[in-house]
C-alpha positions, 0 to 999 in steps of 0.5 A: 824639683816640685815641678818635676814630681808634679809633671810625673804624678800627672802623667801617672794619673793620665795613665790610669784615667785614660787609655789604660784599657787599650793594648799597650806595645811592649815598650810601654809596659812596665812588668813586675820583676820575677821573684829573686832566685835563692842567693849563695850569699847575701848581706851588708857590706860596710863601705864609705860610711854606709851599709850596702846590701848585696847578694851573690849567685852562681859561679864562674867569671864574675858579672856585677849588675848595677840598677838605675836610679830610685831602683833596687837589685831585685829588678835584675831577677830574670837576668840573675836566673839566666846569667848565674847558670854560667857566671858568678853574679853580684847584685847590690842596692846602691847607697840610699836605694832599697836596703842600703843605708845613706848618710849626709854625703852628697850623692855623686857618681864618683862616690857611688862608683867608690861604693861598688869598688869597695863592695868588690874588695869585700867580696875579694873580686879583683876584676869583673864584667859590669852590666849597668842600667841608667845610673848603673851604667853611669857608675860603670863608665865612671869605673871604666875611666878611673879604674879600668884595671877592675873591669873586663867588659862594660855593658852600659844600658840607657846611660848619659854622659852629660845632663842634656842627654836626657830627653825632656819628654820623660817628664810626661811619659806614662811608663816612666811615671809608673816606674816612679810610683813603683819605686816609692812603694818599693822604697817603703817596703825595703828601706830602713827609713821607709818614710824618708823617700822625699828626703832621699829624692831631694838628696839624689836630685842634686846630683842629677841636676849637674852630673854627669858632665864628662867631656869627649876627651874623657870618654876617648881615654876609656880602654875597657871593651864597652857596649853602649846600649839603648832600647829603640823606644827609650823614653829617658835618653836621646837616641843621638846621645847614645850614638855620640857616646858609642862614637866617642869611646874607642872601639865601643859597640852600639847595641839597639835592643828592639821593641823595648824602652828604658826598662828593657830588662823587664820588658824582654828579659830573655832577649836582654840576657842573651844580649848581655851574654853575647857581649860579655862572653865575646860572641 
């Protein structure tokens, strides 16, 4: 893993020491999230031996938003502002991320899916639509496979189902390196263990080395209405892998978002929210 972080640090250095003065395309930018709106309810749910931060906004049919690896719930601020006008929106920090605690249990997508199901139980939500980004999309797929009765629809953006779906070029991508750097600063600001970012990275990296590892036969058993989504300039997930996922899941809709990358919800927040609502509301 040392080589991974060294490569990302080099890419970040390159970003600020070379052509940073040149105008960037939208998919090369990493905008700051908007401020989160006031929540109807927020707190910490005790689930699976951790304390999981959550917040709830708006009213109506529920939508659960799950962020990606190293991130936190605040990345969804623009989507929360839009979606909560017509839906109850739930966000949370995954275990070890943001304000949520972690323990010595090995990270796994099945465990993280269990955390979110326990959070839904805590909130007395039997069934929800789910929007997942990156690791959040993988968690959504895990729930769709193993607990389809808990989901109405799944919008999985920038997810992968095998480790070879990750583009090795991400190791030297400037935008992704900037995200890694920002995530470290966010961790120091939000976490109860602000000086343990490296230990957290080490722990979660063991999961990324071997997971997910789902077969085509497993994907073919998904019955939840699913959208497989990617930015047309995603720097982390191979396009052919995204297309494979959409073809393997029965009835899945393939959505390619224009002029955005892995960080589509930040680069085009209005377009992203519209895409989510169009799918969730069946338009």
